[in-house]
N, C-alpha and C positions, 0 to 999 in steps of 0.2 A: 419695098417695105409694105406696110399696111396689113401685116399678118396678125391674126388673132393670137392671144397669149394663153398659153397653158402654164401651170406652175410646176409641172413635173421636173423641169430642169433648173428651177430657180430656188427650190427649197434648200435649206441648209440645216444640218443637225442642230438641235437645241444646244445653245452655248457657243456655237461657232460664229465667225464673223459674218456679217450681212453680205450676201452675194452681190456681185456686180450686176446692176440692172441696166437694161437697154435705155438709151436716151430717148426722150420724147422727140419724135421726128415730124409732128404735124401741129397745125394751129387750130384748124376748124373741124368740128365733129357734127355731122348731120345725118338725117334719116331720109331715105327715099324709097318709093315704091319700086319694086323689082319683080315683075311678074306675079303680083298678088301677095308678095312677101315684103316685109319692111327690112331694108338693108341699111347697115351702118356704114357711113362713108367718112374717110379721113381726108380732108382737103379735096373732097370730091371724088376720091378713089375708094372703091369698095374694100372693106376689111375682109380678109380671108382667114379661114380656120387653119389650124396646123396641117389639116389634110388638103388645103388649097381650095376648099369650097367657099363660096361667098357666105359671109356671116349675115344671113337673112332669116328672120324669125316670123312667126305667124301673125303678130299684132304690132301695131304702131306703139302701143303703150309699153310693151316689152322692149322694143327697139330703142325707145327713148330712155328707158331705165339702163340699158346696156350702154347707150351713148353717153349717159351721165357718168358712168364709170370711166370712160375714156376722157371725158372732159375734166374729170377730177384729178387726173394725173398731173404731177408736177414736172420737174425737169427730167425725171426718170419714170419708166413704166413699171409699176409693181403689180405683178399678177395676183399677189395675195389680197389686193384691195379690189379685185375684179371678179367676184364669184359668179355673177350672172353671165359674164363673158365666158368664163370657164365652162359653165354648165351648158350654155348654148353651143359652144364648140363641141362638147361631148355629145350633145343631142344630134348635131349635124354629122359629125365624123363617126360616132360610135353607135348610134341608134337607128338613124334613117336607113332603111333597107336591112336592118338586123334586129327588127322588133321581136322576132320569135325567141332568140336566145336570151334577150333582156327579160321578156315575160317569164321564161322558164326560171331564170335566176330569182326573180321576185317571188315566184311560187315556191321555190325551194326554201326561201325564208319563211313563207307562210306555213310550210310543212313542219317547221320547228320554231314557230312564232314565239317571241319573248313572252307574250301574254299568257301562254299556255303552261309555262313552267313556274310553279309556285315554290316558295321556300317552305321548309318544314318548321320554321320558327325564326325569331320570336313572334309573339302575338301582334306586337306593334307593326312589324313589317308585313305580316300576313294581312292585317287590316288595311294597310296602305295599298298593297297589291290589289286587294278586292275592290277598294274604293276607286282606283284609277283604271283597272283593267276589266272588271266584270261588266260595266256598262258597254264597253266597246265590243266585248264578246257577245253580249246580248243583242246589240245592234247588228253585228255581222250575221248572227243566227237568224234574225228576223228579216231585216231589210235586204240582205245579200243572199239569204238561204244558204249560209255557210257556217253551220255550227262546228266548233272545234273542240277537241278533247283536251282535258287538263292532265297534268302530271305533277308529282311532287319531286323536287330536286332536278337533276339533269338527265335522268333516264329518258331516252327518246320515246315519244308516244306517236304512233301513226295516226294521221288525220284522215277523215273519211274522203274517199275519192270524189264523192259528189260535192263535197264542200270545196275541194281544190278546183274542181271543174267550174263551180259557180264563181269562184274568185277569178279564174281565168277569163270567163265571160265578161266580168266587170272590167278587168284590166285591158282586154283586147280592144275595147272601145276608145282607148286613149291614143292621141296622136303621139308622134315621136318625141316632141318636146315635153309634154306632160308625162310621158312614160319615162323619159330621162330623169325628170324631177322625182317621180315616184321611186325610181330605182335608187337614187341618191338617198332619199329619206328612209327607205327600207334598210339600206346598208348601214346607215348611221344609227338607226334605232334597234336593229335586230327584229323588227316587226314589219309585216306587210299590212296588218290591219290598221295600225295607227296612221300611216300615211293615207290609206284609203279613206279613213274617217275624215282626214283633212280635205281630201279631194271632194268628198260628199258633204262637206260642211257640217259634219257631226262633231268635230273637234276643231278648235283653233290650233294653229301651229304651236303656240306656247303650251297649250294643254297636252298636245301630243308629245312634245319634248319632255315635259314634266313626267308624263306617264312612262316614257322610255327610260327615265332615270330614277325611278322609285328606289330600286336596290342601291344604286350608287349614292343617292342622297341619304339614304338610311345609314350607309357605312360612313359617310362624311359626318353625319350627326353623332355617330358613336366614337369615331376615331380622329376626326378632324380632316382638314383638306391638305392635299399635297400640291405644291406650287406647280410642278411640271404637269401633273394631271389636270390642273385647272386650265393651263394654257392649251393643252390638247383639247379639252372639252370646249373651250371658247372657239377654237378653230373649227371644230366639228359643228358647233351651233351656227357659226357663220355660214357654213355650207348648207346646213339644214334650212336656215332662214332664207337663203338665196333660192333653194329649190321650192320652198313654199311660196315665195314671191313670184317665181316663174309660173307656178300653177295659177296664181291669182291674175297675173298679167296676160297669160295666154288665152 
């Protein structure tokens, strides 16, 4: 036992019965130094990722936050309540030693960044997009030397090679854990700039999340909220917040 938990085989379609969850098999959760990393221990034995690597992270603060997820489990272990564990597993198994492809995927999002695609109307939506997105684009153009071009609608607009190269230089300085967090936030928002603004403390996670959902919130304001969409958004926000917390604790 002592395996890290992923949620890929524990999810069930909306509306189906709750899946069977593994029983809690441990009493004590602790953190120990393991070769300069902080490892999570269950009854003195190291937790391992799904890839069988030790679940060891860069900082004691992050390790304690992950340990708290394990401590909070009841009679069963529910991976849905352990987003930091899930993200740390992903960093160790999926990013360490594979940083290049992860960076490439983030930059692919930058090449079609949400902030660059503006609606043709109505005026209220255009104003909200400008309010939330223009300051981030201006910051990227200045602080990161990465100006991006805008387009109306969904027609693709090519971004300057020099800007993408500048963003690559910014991202390549991140370790595997912060890179994993950035990748999750980028995927969830459709923007590379918003998570980078969080990394550089230009936006709070809440501000970045709100900016990523300007269009969606506008539609909700016009047509109302869908219950299933609300649940999906809450799950995505949980993962986004976990990624932002990992950035903070790393």
